[in-house]
C-alpha positions in Angstrom: -55.6 17.4 -48.6 -56.9 14.3 -46.2 -54.0 12.6 -47.1 -51.3 15.3 -46.6 -53.1 15.9 -43.1 -53.1 12.2 -42.0 -49.0 11.9 -43.9 -48.6 15.1 -40.9 -50.1 13.7 -38.3 -48.5 10.7 -39.2 -44.7 12.0 -38.8 -45.6 14.3 -35.7 -46.2 10.9 -34.4 -43.2 9.2 -36.0 -41.1 11.8 -34.5 -42.5 11.5 -30.7 -42.2 8.1 -30.8 -37.7 8.2 -32.0 -37.9 11.2 -28.9 -39.4 9.1 -26.4 -37.0 6.1 -27.3 -33.8 8.5 -27.3 -31.4 7.2 -24.4 -30.9 9.6 -21.1 -27.5 7.5 -20.4 -25.6 8.7 -23.2 -21.4 7.4 -21.7 -19.8 6.2 -18.8 -16.3 6.2 -18.3 -13.6 5.5 -16.0 -12.0 2.8 -13.5 -15.2 0.5 -12.1 -13.1 -0.9 -9.2 -13.2 -0.1 -5.8 -11.1 3.6 -5.3 -12.2 4.0 -8.8 -13.8 7.7 -10.5 -16.4 7.3 -13.1 -17.3 10.2 -15.1 -20.9 9.8 -17.2 -23.5 12.1 -19.6 -26.9 12.4 -19.5 -29.4 13.8 -21.4 -29.3 17.5 -20.3 -32.4 17.8 -18.3 -32.2 15.0 -16.6 -31.8 13.3 -13.1 -29.4 11.3 -11.9 -29.3 9.2 -8.8 -26.1 7.2 -8.0 -27.4 4.4 -5.4 -29.2 7.1 -3.0 -27.3 10.0 -3.6 -28.8 12.9 -6.5 -25.4 13.8 -8.3 -25.5 17.1 -9.9 -24.6 17.6 -14.0 -22.9 20.5 -15.9 -25.0 22.2 -18.4 -24.0 19.3 -20.7 -24.9 16.8 -19.0 -21.5 15.5 -17.0 -21.5 14.1 -14.2 -18.8 11.9 -11.9 -19.5 9.9 -9.1 -16.8 7.2 -7.6 -16.2 3.9 -5.4 -15.2 3.6 -1.9 -12.3 1.0 -0.7 -15.1 -1.3 0.5 -17.5 -0.6 -2.1 -20.1 -3.8 -3.0 -19.7 -5.6 -6.2 -22.9 -4.1 -7.5 -24.4 0.0 -7.5 -27.3 1.3 -9.3 -27.5 4.3 -11.5 -30.5 5.8 -11.7 -31.7 8.5 -14.4 -34.8 10.0 -14.9 -36.2 12.9 -17.5 -40.0 13.1 -17.4 -41.9 10.2 -17.8 -38.7 8.3 -18.8 -36.8 6.0 -16.5 -33.4 4.2 -17.3 -31.8 2.2 -14.5 -28.2 1.1 -14.8 -26.7 -1.7 -13.0 -23.0 -1.0 -11.9 -20.3 -3.9 -11.9 -17.5 -3.0 -9.1 -13.8 -5.0 -9.5 -13.2 -5.8 -6.0 -9.7 -5.9 -5.1 -6.8 -6.9 -3.0 -5.1 -4.9 -0.2 -1.9 -5.5 1.7 -2.4 -6.4 4.7 0.4 -6.2 7.9 -0.1 -8.6 10.7 1.8 -6.8 14.1 0.6 -8.8 17.8 2.2 -8.7 21.0 2.4 -4.1 21.0 1.6 -2.8 24.9 -2.0 -1.1 24.6 -0.6 2.2 24.8 1.2 1.7 21.8 -1.8 1.5 19.5 -4.0 4.1 21.1 -2.0 6.0 22.9 -3.6 9.5 22.9 -4.6 12.0 25.7 -7.4 13.7 26.1 -6.6 16.9 24.8 -4.8 15.3 21.6 -7.8 13.8 20.9 -10.0 16.8 20.8 -7.6 18.5 18.4 -7.7 15.7 16.0 -11.5 16.0 16.7 -11.5 19.7 15.5 -9.2 19.0 12.7 -11.0 16.2 11.2 -13.8 18.7 11.2 -11.9 21.4 9.5 -11.0 18.3 6.8 -15.0 17.4 6.2 -16.1 20.9 5.9 -13.1 21.5 3.2 -14.1 18.8 1.0 -17.7 19.4 2.0 -17.9 22.8 -0.2 -17.9 21.6 -4.1 -17.8 23.7 -7.1 -19.5 23.8 -10.3 -16.4 23.4 -12.4 -15.4 20.6 -14.5 -11.4 20.7 -13.6 -12.5 16.7 -12.7 -12.8 16.0 -15.8 -8.9 16.9 -17.2 -6.3 13.9 -17.5 -4.7 14.2 -14.0 -1.1 14.1 -13.6 1.5 12.9 -10.8 2.3 16.0 -7.7 5.6 14.9 -7.3 8.7 12.8 -8.6 10.6 10.4 -6.8 10.1 7.3 -5.3 6.5 5.2 -5.0 6.6 4.5 -1.2 2.8 3.4 -0.3 -0.2 2.5 -1.5 -3.7 3.0 -1.5 -5.7 0.2 0.4 -3.2 -0.9 2.9 -3.7 -1.6 6.4 -2.3 -2.3 9.3 -3.7 -4.8 12.0 -2.2 -4.4 15.5 -3.0 -6.4 18.3 -5.8 -7.9 16.2 -7.5 -4.6 15.9 -7.8 -3.2 12.1 -6.3 0.7 11.9 -7.4 2.9 9.8 -6.5 1.6 5.9 -4.2 4.1 3.5 -6.1 6.2 1.9 -3.6 7.8 -0.5 -0.7 7.0 -2.3 3.2 8.3 -0.9 6.1 10.0 -3.4 9.1 9.8 -1.1 11.8 12.8 -1.8 13.5 15.5 0.0 12.5 18.2 2.1 11.5 20.7 -0.8 10.6 18.7 -3.3 8.0 20.7 -5.3 4.3 19.4 -5.7 2.5 20.4 -8.4 -1.3 20.3 -8.9 -2.4 17.8 -10.7 -5.7 19.4 -12.2 -7.0 23.0 -12.3 -9.4 23.8 -8.7 -10.0 26.4 -6.2 -7.8 26.0 -2.9 -10.6 24.9 -0.1 -7.7 24.2 2.8 -4.9 25.4 3.8 -3.4 24.3 7.3 0.4 24.5 8.2 0.4 21.8 11.4 -2.2 19.4 11.9 -1.6 16.9 14.3 -1.5 13.4 12.0 -1.2 15.4 8.4 0.9 18.2 9.3 0.9 21.1 6.4 -2.1 19.7 4.7 -3.8 21.4 1.5 -7.1 20.7 -0.1 -8.1 21.7 -3.6 -12.0 21.2 -4.5 -11.9 19.8 -8.3 -15.5 20.7 -8.8 -18.5 18.3 -8.5 -17.3 16.5 -4.8 -13.9 15.6 -6.8 -10.9 17.1 -4.6 -7.4 16.4 -3.8 -5.6 16.2 -0.6 -1.6 17.0 0.4 -0.3 16.1 3.5 2.9 16.1 5.5 3.9 19.1 3.4 6.5 21.4 4.7 5.3 24.5 2.7 2.6 25.6 1.1 2.8 28.4 -1.6 -0.9 29.2 -2.3 -4.0 30.6 -0.2 -7.6 29.4 0.6 -10.0 30.6 -2.2 -7.0 30.7 -5.1 -7.9 29.2 -8.1 -4.9 27.8 -9.9 -4.2 25.4 -13.0 -3.2 22.3 -13.5 1.3 22.1 -13.1 1.3 24.7 -10.7 3.6 25.0 -8.1 1.3 24.4 -5.1 3.6 23.2 -2.1 6.9 21.5 -1.1 7.5 17.8 0.5 8.0 17.7 3.9 8.3 15.1 7.1 5.7 17.1 9.0 2.6 15.7 11.3 3.0 12.1 11.5 5.5 10.9 8.9 8.9 8.9 9.8 10.4 10.9 6.4 10.0 12.8 3.7 7.3 11.9 1.3 3.9 13.8 0.0 0.7 11.6 0.9 -1.7 12.6 -2.1 -5.6 11.6 -1.6 -8.2 11.9 -3.6 -11.8 11.9 -2.5 -16.0 12.2 -3.8 -17.2 13.8 -1.6 -16.9 11.2 1.8 -15.7 8.5 -0.4 -11.8 7.9 -0.8 -10.7 7.1 -4.2 -7.0 5.7 -5.5 -5.2 8.1 -7.0 -3.0 6.2 -9.0 -6.3 5.0 -11.0 -6.6 9.0 -12.2 -2.8 9.6 -13.7 -0.4 8.0 -16.2 2.2 4.9 -14.7 4.2 6.6 -12.4 8.0 7.1 -13.4 10.3 6.1 -10.6 13.1 8.9 -10.0 
């Protein structure tokens, strides 16, 4: 009887030891480069922090985070559960971006906005930020994204102009040039968070929430065919390409965010088929 009790005790202790050694971080996959998006899975019930930001987890432990354009080459992911703690150092590939330098411009051509225009731009920027801050617990970010339009690639993520030695805001989207009226479809499932038909810079603007802080923004649209709050499916027609706002010709500027971090949409989709 004593031997049997000792055996059961040994099995129980062994079981506890094995349980304590179970990994907390189960997987990480994605593009580990500036502008990339990473999807991970942790042991259900764990707490995950990327740098200093706590992440939301789905019921089965999935989470997501991204790297902005100028992300440093290393970052830290911390996973805790009870008394267990795992720290994962993440290495991020640095990218080279196309930089165009233009000198000799009159100062009025660099920042020509009047006070009333600046006030409008600021108000519209606040609307966009508020829309991107709204997030749901849908997991559409885990889908294989598709291109939202067909045409010709005409602009790329990360490119930047330097005017008279002053760096301007980088381009945070990918541009698809196509005739006005060309269909735009949803690259993944989501919830419509913002519909604005005439912003100063971006013209017709649409923002879709893909869950857990991941969102798509579509700008310079000619028409928008969905309403705020609508639930949409991947491939649904949502808008048409235009040249509204500050645009030199008809094209779609598609952007992807993880909260405030601006990501590269091209890293989420298959190679583009030029039309």
